[in-house]
N, C-alpha and C positions, 0 to 999 in steps of 0.2 A: 736761668736763675728762677728760684721760686720764692715769691714774696707775697705777704698779706698786708695790704695798705689800709690803714685805719683812719677814719675821719676825725673831725674835731672832737676831742674828749671833754674839754672844759671841766676837769675835775670830777668827772663821773667815773670813779674808779670801779664801782660794782659792775657797771656796764662794760668797761674794759675787760674785767675779769670774765664776765659771762660770754662776751664775744670771742675772746681768745680760747676759752674752753670749747666753745662751739666749733672753732676752727681747728681743734685738735691739739691745742697747746697744753702742756702740763705745768702746774704751779708748785710741784713738790719742793723745788729749791727756793721758792719765794718769788720767782719771776717766771713768765711764760716761755717755755722751751718746747719746740716741736720735735717729735721723734724722727721726722724725715728731713731735719735740717733746714726747714723753711725759715725765712727771716720775717720779722715784722717791719713795717715802715709807718711813720706817723707824719701827717700833713700839717702839724703845728696846732697851736691853740690847745695846749695840754691842760691849761689852768683857767681859773676864773669862772665864777657863777655857780659851779657845781660844788658838792660838799667835801671832796677829798683831793684837792689839788696837790697837797704835799705828798700823798701816797702815789699819785700819778707821776710826779717829778721823780721820786725815788725809784720807781719801777723803770721808767724810760732811761734814766741815768744808768742804772745797773745793766740794762740790756745793751746800751751803747758801749759801756765799759768792756763788756764781754763780746763785742762785735756780733751781737745777735739781732741788731735792728738798725734802721736808718731813720733819721729825723731831720726835718726842715722846720724852721721857725715860722710861727704865725704872728699876726699883729699883737695878739695878747702876750705872746712870748717876748716880743720886742719891748712891750711896755713894762712887763715884770722885770726884764733885764735892766731897763733904765731906772726902775724903782730901786733895784738892788745896787746899782751904781751910785745911788744917792741923788740922782737927778730929780728935778721938780716935775712930778707927774700927777695928774688928777687920779685920786684913788676912787675911781668910779667905773661904771660899765662892767662890773664883775670883778675888777681888781680888788675891791674891798673885801670880797670873800676870801681870796688867797692871802691878803695881808692879815686878816683876822686870824686865820689858821697859823700863819707865820708868827704873829705876835703872841699867840698862846703857847708857843714852844719855849722850852728852856733855852737860855742863851747859847749853850754849846750846840744844841740841835739847830738853832737858827743859823749859826755860823756854818754848820755842815750843809744844810739845805741851800743856803745862799751860794756857797762855793760850788756845790754840785750843779745847780741850775746855771750859774754863770759859765762854768766850764762846758756844760751841754750846749749852751747858746753860742759861745765863742767858737766852738769847734764845728758848728753846723754850717753847711753851705746855704746860700740863699735859696737854692733849688738843687735838686739831685738828679743827675742824668745816670740812668742805669741800663743794664742789658745792651751794652754797645750802642747807646743812643736811641734804643727803641722805646724806652720808658722814661718819663720825666715826672718827678713829684715836686709840686710847688704849692704853697699854702693857698693862695688865691688864684693860681694859674699863671701862665706866662704866654705871651704872644709869640708867634713864630719868629719874628725878626729880632726878638731879644734872646733867643736861645743861644747859649755859648758866650753871652756877654755878662759882664759884672760892672754895674755902675749904679748911680742913684736912681735912674729911671727903672732899672730892673728891680731894685730893692723896693721901691714904692709899689710896683706892679705885683710882685709876688706876695707882699704883705697885705695889700689893701685892694688889689684888683685894678681894673682899668678905670680909675676914677677920673672924673671930668673937672673936679674943683668946685662943682656945684653941690648944694645940699638939698635933701628932701625936707619936707615940713617938720619931720621929727628930728632933724639935725644930722641924720645919717648921710654919708656921701653918696652922690649919684655915681653909679658904676655902669659902664657899658658892658654889654654881654659879649665879651671877647670870644667865647667858645663858638659863637655863630660864625665868626670870621676865620677861625683857625682851620687851615687846610693841610697842615704838616703831616709827615709820615709817623712821627713819634706819638705814642699815647701819652696824654697828659692827665694825671690824676691829681685832684685838688679838692679843697673844701671851702671854708670861709663864708659862703652864702648858704644858709639852711634851706633845704628843699625836702619835701615830704618823702620822696623816693629818690634813689640814686639816679642822677640825670646823665644820660649819654647823649652827646652831640658830636657827631663825627668821631674823631679819635680822642675825645675828651670825656672824662668822668668826674662829675661833682659828687663826692661821697660824704659831704656833710649833711646828714639827715636829722640834724637838730637834737642830738641826745640831751643836751642841757635844757632844751625847751619842751621836753616831753615827747619828742619824736622817737628816733631810734639811733643807736650807734651802729654804723655800717662799715663794711670792709669790702674791698675789691681784691679777689685772689688772682694773682698774676703768675704765669701766663694763661691760666685757664679762663680768666674773665668771668668768674663766678662771684655773685654778690651774696654776702652773708650779713644779716642784721639781727640785733637783739633789741627788745623794747626798752624804753627809758623808764626809770622810776620817778622822774621829775614831773612836776605839774605841766600840763600842756598849755603852751602859749601860742595860739594860732597866728597872731599877727607877726611873729618872728620869722615865719616861713615865707619865702619868695618863690612863687610858682612862675619861673621864667619860661618863656615859649621859645 
């Protein structure tokens, strides 16, 4: 199989467009299609913080509908889904930008985008096993012992990482660096934690290079294991990047 896995987009539609064009995708039909039948894959966190979350949702929804892409949800996707369900969620940490875009739409368009995103989310697996088990895509990663399982522990891990329950001074959760412990044969491609360059540890690749924080939007081309990136148009926020060792 040939797939191009793209890191956390967070509403950065222009960067998504630029990166897919760089990867050889054609937008003539309104969505990115590759002449060699490559597929795209998305590690979640499609929305929030960036300027065009609605366009990103529409694009990924259309790709999934045409069986041209794979998608797994991130924690921001989960929160937007709960917002659309009508649950009480805090409209903070980036969700406010998506909600503002949503509220600016005509009611008919609101209903359309709400239905599309909820369908996208409800049909997505927590993590995706591809290429006969050789490749796994999970938003915040997955530990070896959880592969093949579906439970609340798996859901917490793939959405938020290996959290300890403790908090940093800024209120963000303390996460263990699970990639250092991973020794499995499958390649795991994930995002969630912004790093300045794609980070390879063993058979794991963190491809969230902080597009929404002024870094880059990056992709891992599989099975070639080539990295492609495009610069972000967003302001650079250095404190958002975690340089893990």
